[in-house]
C-alpha positions in Angstrom: -38.7 -215.4 29.7 -40.6 -218.6 29.0 -43.8 -217.1 30.2 -43.4 -214.1 27.8 -42.7 -216.5 24.9 -45.7 -218.6 25.8 -47.9 -215.5 26.0 -46.7 -214.2 22.6 -47.3 -217.6 21.0 -50.7 -217.9 22.5 -51.6 -214.5 21.3 -50.3 -215.3 17.8 -52.3 -218.5 17.6 -55.4 -216.7 18.8 -55.1 -213.9 16.3 -54.4 -216.2 13.4 -57.4 -218.4 14.3 -59.6 -215.3 14.4 -58.5 -214.1 11.0 -59.1 -217.6 9.5 -62.8 -217.4 10.5 -63.2 -213.7 9.9 -65.5 -214.0 6.9 -67.8 -216.5 8.3 -69.2 -219.5 6.4 -69.4 -219.1 2.6 -72.8 -220.2 1.3 -73.1 -220.9 -2.4 -76.6 -220.6 -3.8 -77.6 -222.5 -6.9 -78.5 -220.2 -9.7 -81.2 -220.9 -12.3 -79.6 -221.5 -15.7 -81.5 -219.5 -18.4 -80.9 -220.9 -21.9 -80.0 -218.2 -24.4 -82.5 -217.5 -27.2 -81.0 -218.7 -30.5 -80.1 -216.1 -33.0 -82.9 -215.2 -35.3 -82.8 -216.4 -38.8 -82.9 -212.9 -40.2 -79.6 -211.3 -39.1 -77.3 -208.7 -40.5 -75.9 -211.0 -43.3 -78.9 -210.8 -45.6 -79.1 -207.1 -45.2 -75.4 -206.8 -46.2 -76.0 -209.0 -49.2 -78.9 -206.9 -50.3 -76.8 -203.8 -50.0 -73.9 -205.3 -52.0 -76.2 -206.4 -54.7 -77.8 -203.0 -55.0 -74.4 -201.3 -55.1 -73.2 -203.6 -57.9 -76.4 -203.0 -59.8 -76.4 -199.2 -59.4 -72.7 -198.4 -59.3 -71.2 -201.2 -61.4 -70.1 -201.1 -65.0 -69.7 -198.1 -67.2 -70.5 -197.6 -70.9 -67.1 -196.1 -71.6 -64.6 -198.1 -73.7 -61.6 -198.7 -71.6 -59.2 -199.2 -74.5 -60.5 -196.2 -76.6 -58.2 -193.6 -75.3 -60.1 -190.9 -77.2 -60.5 -187.4 -75.9 -63.7 -185.5 -76.3 -65.7 -188.4 -77.7 -63.8 -188.5 -81.0 -63.0 -191.9 -82.5 
C-alpha cells in the first residue's frame, strides 16, 4: 500500500511540475513608444461656431410684431 501511495504522489508531483513549465519562458520585448501627434488647431469647434453664427444670421429674428395680435395684417 505504501508503494502505491508513493507512486501516486510521485506521479502527481511530476504532472504538476510539468504543467508549471508548460508555457516555457515568457520573454517581454520592449516596445518603441510613439508620441501621439497633437490635435490640430483647426478642429470641429470653429466649424460648429461658424454654423451657429450663420444659422442665427439667416434664421434669427422676424419682422412680425409679437404683441400685435392682428389677423390679416390689419392694425
